[in-house]
N, C-alpha and C positions, 0 to 999 in steps of 0.2 A: 401558469408557471412563468416566472420571469425568464427572459432570454439569457442564455449563458454563452460565454465565449471561451473556447479552449485555445490554449497557446503553449508553446514550449516555455519552460521556466527559465529565468535568468538568475544570476548570482544575487542580484538586487532583491529578489523575492524571498530570500532566506528568512527574514524576520516574519513575514506574513505566513510563510509555510510553517515555520515553527509554531506560530500562534494557533493555526488550525490543527496541527498535529497534537499539540499539548491539550487544547480544549476538547478535542475528540477523544483522546485517550482518557482524560479525566472523566468525561461523561460516561464512557463505556466501562471503565474499570474502577473508579473511585470506591464504589460500594463493595468491591471484591477484595480490596487490598487492606492490610492492617495499618498501613501508613501511607497517606497521600500528602504531598507527592512522594513517590518512591525515592530511595537514595539515588543520587546521580548528579550530573552536571546541572548548574544553574542556567538561567535563560541565555545569558551572553555566550556561554559555552555551547549550548544547543544551537543557537543561531549560527555560530562559527562553524559547527559541524555541518549544518545544512549548506552553508556557503561552500564548504569543501566538496560536498556531494554534488552541488549544482555546477561546480567548476570541473568536475570529472566527466570527460567526454564519453566514458563507458556507461554512465548512468543517464538515462533519459527520463526527464521529469516533465509531465504535462500538468498544467494548472487550469482550473475552471474559475472564471470570474462571473459574477452577477452584479450588475449595476456598478461595474468597475472595481469591485471588491473581490479579492482572492478568497474563495470559499471552499476549495477542495483541490486535491492534487493526487497524482499517482506516479510511481516510478517503475521503470523497467530496466533490467540489466541482465547480463549473463548469469546463469545460476551459480551460486556459491557453495552448494552442498557437494561434498566429496564424491558422492555416488552419481552425480550428474555431469554431463559434458556441457560446459558453458558455451561452446560454439553452437550447440543444437537446442539447448533448453534455456529459456529465459526465466527470470524470477521477477515477481512483482512484490518487492519488499514493503511497499507502502501503498495504501489507498485510504485516504482520510478526507472526510467531509466535515465542515463546521457543523456542530450539533443542531443548530437552528435550521439547517438545510437537509437533515436526515429525512429519508422517505420522500424526497422530492423528485427522484429519478436521476439525480446527479451522479450517484455512485455507479449506476448502470452506464451512463454516458461516459464517465471516466474509465471504467473497466473496459468497455468496448474500444475506447481510444487506445488503451494500453495493449489490448489484444491486436489491434491493427498495427500499432507500432512494432510489436514483436514480430508479426508476419513480415512487415516491410524490412525488418532487419535480418530476415532469413531464418528465424527460429522455428523449430518444429513443434515445440510444446512450451507451455508456460506453467510454472509452479508458484505457489504462495503458501505461507504458513498462517494458520488460524488457531488462536487459543481455544481450548475445549470449552471454556466458560462463555465464549462469545457466540452464543446460539444465533443471534441475529446475523452476524457475519457469515457463519457457516451456512445458514439457510440462503442468504443472498448469493454466495458463490455457487451453491448447488443449483440454484435457479438459473444460473448462467451456464451450467454444464460442467462445472468443476466437480471432480470426485476425489475423495481421499485416495492417496496412492500407497498407503500402508506405513509411511515414515512418520515417526513421532519423536518428540524431544521435550525436555523440560525447559521452559522459557527462563532464561537467566535474569530477566528484568525485574523480578519482584521476589520478595522473601517467601511468598506462598508457593513457589515452584510450580506454577501452572503448566499443564501439559499442552503442547501445541501439536497440531496435525498438519501434514503437508497435503495440499490439494493440487491436482494437475488437470490441465485441459490441453488436448491435442489441437494444434493449430492447422495442421494439414488434413485435407480430406483423405481418409484411408482408402477410399474407392478410386481416387485419381491415379 
């Protein structure tokens, strides 16, 4: 395995992050949606949206580089769901790896980095949303100890109205 380097993202990483995000989503979902790409903003708008995210001090983005190329990223922030307390529960809204680096262990490295960041920030738990159709991601998160917490919703990102489930992992040792 090629050595990777993790670091905090910078606004200047927006275009590289958008490229990984788009390529990963395309590889995972293209065969499941009736129209690819789905309706939405073009590349310039997506890069600008990432730049705004990266400039937001409440969103923590960690990137992975291999051979000086950005090949994956993860973000952590306070939970945004109305039934959760954002001071206590973190949310991992994104974890994406360039498709050519899938199954290389990089997803585990980034997920563990996100969990550590959430602990450092004082969160007690971390949640994330996974589409029902994404069996690979659901198995991945389960292998790391995440469990569905019973919340579900229809994902607004596609015409197919895919169901998403929320997964949760407690960050504090309950016996401590």
